[in-house]
RODO-2510 file (C-alpha; in nm, 4 decimals, decimal comma):
residues 290
     n   res          X          Y          Z
     1     m     0,0000     0,0000     0,0000
     2     a     0,2845     0,2347     0,0890
     3     e     0,4593     0,1394    -0,2348
     4     d     0,1453     0,2241    -0,4371
     5     r     0,1230     0,5634    -0,2702
     6     e     0,4916     0,6327    -0,3372
     7     s     0,4471     0,5304    -0,7001
     8     r     0,1565     0,7717    -0,7455
     9     e     0,3502     1,0537    -0,5816
    10     n     0,6462     0,9864    -0,8111
    11     e     0,4193     0,9914    -1,1170
    12     g     0,2817     1,3298    -1,0219
    13     s     0,6281     1,4691    -0,9537
    14     m     0,7373     1,3616    -1,3036
    15     y     0,5371     1,6566    -1,4354
    16     g     0,6463     1,8978    -1,1642
    17     y     0,3521     1,8550    -0,9284
    18     g     0,3801     1,7723    -0,5616
    19     l     0,1149     1,5849    -0,3701
    20     e    -0,0043     1,9142    -0,2207
    21     e    -0,0932     2,0321    -0,5738
    22     i    -0,2563     1,7081    -0,6848
    23     l    -0,4710     1,6458    -0,3767
    24     p    -0,7024     1,9464    -0,4388
    25     v    -0,7755     1,8034    -0,7838
    26     v    -0,8535     1,4658    -0,6271
    27     i    -1,0851     1,6385    -0,3782
    28     y    -1,2562     1,8185    -0,6675
    29     l    -1,3082     1,4874    -0,8461
    30     t    -1,4277     1,3219    -0,5249
    31     n    -1,6935     1,5894    -0,4829
    32     k    -1,8125     1,5241    -0,8371
    33     y    -1,8134     1,1503    -0,7705
    34     t    -2,0304     1,1887    -0,4605
    35     s    -2,2387     1,4705    -0,6164
    36     g    -2,1173     1,6969    -0,3368
    37     e    -2,2802     1,4876    -0,0671
    38     s    -1,9517     1,3794     0,0904
    39     s    -1,5798     1,4462     0,0696
    40     s    -1,5050     1,1017     0,2102
    41     v    -1,4986     0,7794     0,0085
    42     p    -1,3647     0,4276     0,0772
    43     y    -0,9926     0,3767     0,0254
    44     e    -1,0418     0,1792    -0,2968
    45     k    -1,2476     0,4616    -0,4477
    46     a    -0,9999     0,7250    -0,3318
    47     e    -0,7228     0,5254    -0,4977
    48     m    -0,9288     0,4998    -0,8172
    49     l    -0,9876     0,8759    -0,8241
    50     m    -0,6215     0,9532    -0,7577
    51     e    -0,5260     0,7292    -1,0501
    52     a    -0,7894     0,9019    -1,2655
    53     v    -0,6331     1,2413    -1,1937
    54     l    -0,2807     1,1174    -1,2654
    55     y    -0,3952     0,9471    -1,5852
    56     c    -0,5416     1,2699    -1,7220
    57     i    -0,2390     1,4751    -1,6153
    58     r    -0,0124     1,2285    -1,7914
    59     e    -0,2328     1,2488    -2,1006
    60     c    -0,1995     1,6261    -2,1007
    61     f     0,1770     1,6031    -2,1384
    62     t     0,2032     1,3008    -2,3651
    63     w    -0,0689     1,3213    -2,6310
    64     n    -0,2939     1,5605    -2,8156
    65     t    -0,4375     1,5853    -3,1635
    66     a    -0,2574     1,9093    -3,2478
    67     g     0,0810     1,7485    -3,1919
    68     v     0,1956     2,0348    -2,9654
    69     l     0,2502     1,9461    -2,6009
    70     p     0,2459     2,2036    -2,3194
    71     a     0,5715     2,2591    -2,1334
    72     v     0,6014     2,0992    -1,7918
    73     n     0,5175     2,3547    -1,5182
    74     s     0,3320     2,5739    -1,7698
    75     l    -0,0042     2,4664    -1,6233
    76     s    -0,1408     2,4204    -1,2751
    77     a    -0,2280     2,0643    -1,1739
    78     r    -0,5970     2,1444    -1,2181
    79     q    -0,5391     2,2929    -1,5629
    80     a    -0,3316     1,9908    -1,6643
    81     y    -0,6052     1,7584    -1,5395
    82     d    -0,8788     1,9446    -1,7276
    83     k    -0,6745     1,9559    -2,0471
    84     g    -0,5864     1,5873    -2,0150
    85     y    -0,9518     1,5005    -1,9638
    86     e    -1,0317     1,6798    -2,2908
    87     y    -0,7601     1,4795    -2,4666
    88     v    -0,8902     1,1491    -2,3305
    89     t    -1,2393     1,2415    -2,4497
    90     e    -1,1013     1,3228    -2,7947
    91     k    -0,9041     0,9977    -2,8025
    92     v    -1,2201     0,7979    -2,7317
    93     k    -1,3923     0,9720    -3,0238
    94     m    -1,0984     0,8881    -3,2486
    95     a    -1,1031     0,5282    -3,1259
    96     r    -1,4692     0,5120    -3,2182
    97     g    -1,3824     0,6276    -3,5683
    98     l    -1,1208     0,3542    -3,5950
    99     y    -1,3710     0,0970    -3,4743
   100     d    -1,6295     0,2048    -3,7298
   101     g    -1,3677     0,1598    -4,0003
   102     l    -1,2655    -0,1798    -3,8647
   103     i    -1,6155    -0,3256    -3,8752
   104     t    -1,6887    -0,1909    -4,2239
   105     d    -1,6693    -0,4979    -4,4489
   106     f    -1,5289    -0,6867    -4,1506
   107     e    -1,3918    -1,0336    -4,2274
   108     d    -1,3221    -1,2732    -3,9401
   109     y    -1,1885    -1,5606    -4,1563
   110     g    -1,4043    -1,7939    -3,9515
   111     c    -1,2016    -1,7272    -3,6351
   112     l    -1,4386    -1,7228    -3,3379
   113     n    -1,2041    -1,5422    -3,0988
   114     y    -1,1386    -1,2609    -3,3465
   115     r    -1,5077    -1,2223    -3,4264
   116     k    -1,6237    -1,2189    -3,0643
   117     t    -1,3576    -0,9729    -2,9526
   118     v    -1,4276    -0,7249    -3,2321
   119     l    -1,8042    -0,7530    -3,2684
   120     e    -1,9062    -0,8335    -2,9105
   121     g    -1,6232    -0,7219    -2,6841
   122     l    -1,5146    -0,3843    -2,8186
   123     p    -1,8627    -0,2249    -2,8248
   124     a    -1,8707    -0,2701    -2,4459
   125     f    -1,5810    -0,0271    -2,4119
   126     f    -1,7739     0,2557    -2,5742
   127     l    -2,0789     0,1797    -2,3607
   128     k    -1,9073     0,1403    -2,0235
   129     y    -1,5806     0,3350    -2,0316
   130     d    -1,5780     0,5937    -1,7514
   131     i    -1,3782     0,8895    -1,8805
   132     r    -1,4368     1,1050    -1,5745
   133     f    -1,3864     0,8744    -1,2786
   134     c    -1,1887     0,5761    -1,4063
   135     p    -1,0165     0,6564    -1,7380
   136     q    -0,7303     0,4217    -1,6506
   137     d    -0,9542     0,1132    -1,6835
   138     h    -1,0212    -0,0013    -2,0399
   139     i    -1,2573    -0,2699    -1,9040
   140     l    -1,1844    -0,5315    -2,1691
   141     t    -0,9478    -0,8285    -2,1570
   142     l    -0,8919    -0,8062    -2,5349
   143     d    -0,8788    -1,1828    -2,5764
   144     y    -0,7789    -1,1490    -2,9410
   145     p    -0,4204    -1,0155    -2,9364
   146     d    -0,2889    -0,7452    -3,1634
   147     m     0,0264    -0,8500    -3,3454
   148     v     0,2599    -0,6004    -3,1759
   149     r     0,1544    -0,5289    -2,8203
   150     g     0,4092    -0,2551    -2,7529
   151     e     0,4643    -0,1069    -2,4105
   152     a     0,2146    -0,1449    -2,1296
   153     q    -0,0865     0,0809    -2,1753
   154     c    -0,4248     0,1181    -2,0124
   155     g    -0,7510     0,3047    -2,0541
   156     a    -0,8256     0,4883    -2,3766
   157     d    -0,4559     0,4717    -2,4673
   158     r    -0,4703     0,0933    -2,4876
   159     i    -0,7959     0,0796    -2,6836
   160     y    -0,6813     0,3466    -2,9293
   161     s    -0,3516     0,1645    -2,9828
   162     y    -0,5278    -0,1712    -3,0143
   163     l    -0,7726    -0,0437    -3,2736
   164     s    -0,4962     0,1330    -3,4672
   165     h    -0,3107    -0,1975    -3,4837
   166     l    -0,6159    -0,3990    -3,5882
   167     c    -0,6976    -0,1482    -3,8624
   168     m    -0,3458    -0,1788    -4,0050
   169     e    -0,3691    -0,5566    -3,9813
   170     k    -0,7044    -0,5538    -4,1601
   171     r    -0,5535    -0,3439    -4,4370
   172     f    -0,2752    -0,6013    -4,4774
   173     l    -0,5037    -0,9049    -4,4691
   174     e    -0,7331    -0,7547    -4,7329
   175     q    -0,4498    -0,7921    -4,9845
   176     f    -0,5016    -1,1693    -4,9835
   177     d    -0,7816    -1,3991    -5,0895
   178     r    -0,9945    -1,5170    -4,7982
   179     q    -0,9353    -1,8830    -4,8770
   180     a    -0,5585    -1,8313    -4,8836
   181     v    -0,5720    -1,6798    -4,5348
   182     c    -0,7920    -1,9627    -4,4118
   183     r    -0,5448    -2,2188    -4,5484
   184     v    -0,2638    -2,0570    -4,3534
   185     l    -0,4674    -2,0655    -4,0325
   186     a    -0,5699    -2,4270    -4,0894
   187     g    -0,2040    -2,5140    -4,1359
   188     v    -0,1219    -2,3620    -3,7991
   189     q    -0,4274    -2,4951    -3,6145
   190     p    -0,6551    -2,7471    -3,7913
   191     d    -0,9476    -2,6513    -3,5672
   192     y    -0,8644    -2,2814    -3,5942
   193     r    -1,2257    -2,1695    -3,6270
   194     e    -1,2974    -2,2573    -3,2648
   195     l    -0,9531    -2,2915    -3,1098
   196     y    -0,7202    -2,0344    -3,2703
   197     l    -0,6352    -1,7741    -3,0058
   198     d    -0,3350    -1,6067    -3,1668
   199     n    -0,3111    -1,3158    -3,4077
   200     i    -0,4257    -1,3899    -3,7634
   201     c    -0,2089    -1,1276    -3,9279
   202     e     0,1068    -1,2618    -3,7648
   203     a     0,0523    -1,6063    -3,9181
   204     v    -0,0211    -1,4600    -4,2619
   205     l     0,2696    -1,2145    -4,2557
   206     f     0,5081    -1,4930    -4,1492
   207     q     0,3941    -1,7054    -4,4430
   208     a     0,4022    -1,4147    -4,6889
   209     v     0,7613    -1,3256    -4,6027
   210     k     0,8580    -1,6909    -4,6335
   211     c     0,7076    -1,6849    -4,9829
   212     v     0,9353    -1,3925    -5,0708
   213     i     1,2405    -1,5745    -4,9340
   214     t     1,1587    -1,8938    -5,1253
   215     d     1,0667    -1,7047    -5,4442
   216     s     0,7067    -1,8297    -5,4315
   217     p     0,3960    -1,6319    -5,5385
   218     v     0,3144    -1,4205    -5,2338
   219     w    -0,0540    -1,3879    -5,3159
   220     k    -0,0997    -1,7656    -5,2898
   221     l     0,0577    -1,7799    -4,9415
   222     e     0,2036    -2,1173    -5,0361
   223     t     0,5733    -2,1932    -5,0669
   224     s     0,7238    -2,4029    -5,3424
   225     g     1,0446    -2,6038    -5,3320
   226     d     1,2381    -2,7184    -5,0268
   227     e     1,1627    -2,4616    -4,7554
   228     k     1,4434    -2,5699    -4,5267
   229     e     1,7046    -2,5592    -4,8020
   230     l     1,5896    -2,2239    -4,9407
   231     l     1,5745    -2,0630    -4,5963
   232     g     1,9207    -2,1985    -4,5234
   233     i     2,0573    -2,0512    -4,8463
   234     y     1,8971    -1,7120    -4,7809
   235     f     2,0414    -1,6773    -4,4306
   236     d     2,3691    -1,8588    -4,5007
   237     g     2,6583    -1,6927    -4,3199
   238     d     2,4398    -1,4374    -4,1408
   239     t     2,4661    -1,3729    -3,7701
   240     r     2,1349    -1,3621    -3,5864
   241     e     2,1491    -0,9823    -3,5879
   242     q     2,2149    -0,9697    -3,9620
   243     a     1,9360    -1,2190    -4,0270
   244     a     1,6966    -1,0119    -3,8156
   245     r     1,7795    -0,6969    -4,0129
   246     k     1,7312    -0,8797    -4,3430
   247     t     1,3959    -1,0138    -4,2264
   248     a     1,2774    -0,6714    -4,1075
   249     a     1,3818    -0,5202    -4,4412
   250     l     1,1877    -0,7883    -4,6288
   251     i     0,8791    -0,7221    -4,4187
   252     e     0,8981    -0,3475    -4,4775
   253     m     0,9505    -0,4024    -4,8505
   254     l     0,6498    -0,6349    -4,8646
   255     v     0,4103    -0,4085    -4,6762
   256     g     0,5540    -0,1022    -4,8495
   257     a     0,4315    -0,2445    -5,1792
   258     m     0,0812    -0,2418    -5,0309
   259     e     0,0828     0,1294    -4,9493
   260     n    -0,1240     0,3778    -5,1394
   261     a     0,0388     0,6564    -5,3404
   262     v     0,1344     0,8321    -5,0155
   263     p     0,4058     0,6483    -4,8161
   264     d     0,2941     0,5359    -4,4717
   265     p     0,5951     0,4921    -4,2382
   266     e     0,3723     0,3911    -3,9452
   267     f     0,2276     0,1046    -4,1496
   268     r     0,5722    -0,0236    -4,2481
   269     n     0,7258     0,0241    -3,9055
   270     y     0,4446    -0,1611    -3,7308
   271     f     0,4981    -0,4752    -3,9336
   272     g     0,8760    -0,4342    -3,9385
   273     q     0,8834    -0,4873    -3,5631
   274     m     0,8211    -0,8571    -3,6254
   275     g     1,1596    -0,9000    -3,7947
   276     k     1,3477    -1,0318    -3,4930
   277     a     1,0787    -1,2810    -3,3887
   278     f     1,0267    -1,4085    -3,7436
   279     c     1,3997    -1,4412    -3,8029
   280     a     1,4365    -1,6735    -3,5034
   281     r     1,1613    -1,8969    -3,6408
   282     y     1,3046    -1,8995    -3,9938
   283     l     1,6489    -1,9939    -3,8639
   284     l     1,4947    -2,2713    -3,6584
   285     q     1,3139    -2,4045    -3,9651
   286     a     1,6371    -2,3867    -4,1628
   287     g     1,8107    -2,5900    -3,8944
   288     s     2,0505    -2,3069    -3,8088
   289     r     2,2092    -2,2963    -3,4664
   290     e     2,3626    -1,9522    -3,5143
***
């Protein structure tokens, strides 16, 4: 308990605010929570409200749609909280826009976990998310994983990031025939429709890059020739670091070819992060012990 309190105090001090500056904001939020009927709440609720204040203050100094962040100490704690609350509200609206795009012509490839998470789970966030009193809780377990999880996030930050990732993954998957994607999933998990709990895009991207390495038609998502031999030839003499860089470059080249007329570095970089993990699997398949 003491460690939690120290952690919260440290978080506030990161932006130049002492506990004496943050507590009045917590009291303000507590009064709103109790509709002014009491300034006293159970410890668990007080902790929740303190975290809500810190979440919004952090949001003030780390994200906004204009791309211009206020300087630390340029705002009072209350001003930073209010501004952060506005940013969280805006982020939820943007997340909703991403979600609407995701479910337009949505294809689940027969994967139950993907379908339930997107069509049944995510709507609950927009119905139940408490921007004012508990913005740090994104409510959902997100049983279907995004391909690149990134650093730990919570609240609207996590949902916005998650939906951004799923939208990029959808854009990638749409480049392939549905049956080709389903074949890849069936190859990974024969009963994938009910039992596949991993990320669909990861499996397809892994296979697509392997098609490039083995000089097979990427659109078919099927390799030709001796996979082990061809992978071994491609990575022959490479250290693990060199192989990882080559794999990341292949991924970025592949997804770069799927961009529209305007280059999209975020799209390429997102998928490129899988280079190291894919490289380890390719080397294992090739029988390398490098």
